[in-house]
C-alpha positions as CSV (number, residue, x, y, z in Angstrom):
1,M,-244.2,-162.4,-42.3
2,E,-247.7,-161.8,-41.0
3,K,-248.1,-160.0,-37.7
4,E,-249.8,-163.0,-36.2
5,E,-246.9,-165.2,-37.1
6,L,-244.5,-162.7,-35.6
7,A,-246.5,-162.5,-32.3
8,V,-246.4,-166.3,-32.1
9,K,-242.6,-166.5,-32.6
10,I,-241.9,-163.8,-30.0
11,G,-244.3,-165.4,-27.6
12,C,-242.5,-168.8,-28.0
13,N,-239.2,-167.1,-27.3
14,I,-240.5,-165.5,-24.2
15,R,-241.9,-168.9,-23.0
16,K,-238.7,-170.6,-23.8
17,V,-236.6,-168.2,-21.7
18,R,-239.1,-168.0,-18.9
19,K,-239.2,-171.8,-18.6
20,A,-235.4,-172.0,-18.8
21,K,-235.3,-169.7,-15.8
22,N,-237.8,-171.8,-14.0
23,L,-240.3,-168.9,-13.7
24,T,-244.1,-169.2,-13.8
25,I,-246.2,-166.9,-15.9
26,K,-247.2,-165.3,-12.6
27,D,-243.6,-164.8,-11.6
28,L,-242.8,-163.1,-14.9
29,A,-246.0,-161.0,-14.7
30,F,-245.1,-159.8,-11.2
31,S,-241.5,-158.9,-12.1
32,A,-242.7,-157.1,-15.3
33,D,-245.7,-155.5,-13.5
34,I,-248.0,-156.8,-16.2
35,E,-251.2,-158.7,-15.7
36,Y,-250.5,-162.5,-15.8
37,T,-253.4,-163.0,-18.2
38,Q,-251.7,-160.5,-20.6
39,V,-248.4,-162.3,-20.3
40,S,-250.2,-165.6,-21.1
41,R,-251.8,-164.1,-24.2
42,I,-248.4,-162.6,-25.3
43,E,-246.8,-166.0,-25.0
44,R,-249.5,-167.7,-27.0
45,G,-249.3,-165.1,-29.7
46,K,-252.8,-164.0,-29.1
47,L,-251.8,-160.4,-28.2
48,N,-249.8,-158.1,-30.4
49,T,-248.1,-156.2,-27.5
50,S,-246.2,-152.9,-27.5
51,A,-242.5,-152.5,-27.9
52,Y,-242.4,-151.1,-24.4
53,N,-244.0,-154.3,-22.9
54,L,-241.5,-156.4,-24.8
55,Y,-238.7,-154.2,-23.2
56,I,-240.2,-154.6,-19.7
57,I,-240.5,-158.4,-20.2
58,S,-236.9,-158.7,-21.5
59,E,-235.8,-156.7,-18.4
60,A,-237.7,-159.0,-16.1
61,L,-236.2,-162.0,-17.8
62,E,-232.7,-160.3,-17.6
63,I,-232.1,-160.7,-21.3
64,N,-231.4,-158.3,-24.2
65,I,-234.7,-157.5,-26.0
66,S,-233.1,-158.6,-29.3
67,S,-233.2,-162.2,-27.9
68,L,-237.0,-162.1,-28.2
69,F,-236.7,-161.8,-32.0
70,E,-234.5,-164.8,-32.5
71,G,-235.7,-166.8,-35.5
72,V,-237.8,-164.0,-36.9
């Protein structure tokens, strides 16, 4: 799997969970203390982010980080 494809799949998983929890990108960004433009780029697979940021996002979404890798 290419790293771009991986970034897109993880981003889709983040978006799916965020929307299921009725959060906006700005809500998630605030909770994770990450710039909302960065969260947007992560969700679209345009930014290959760090493992630490994925951890922070999973904590903000109140899910296990492994959930972000479903379907990978």
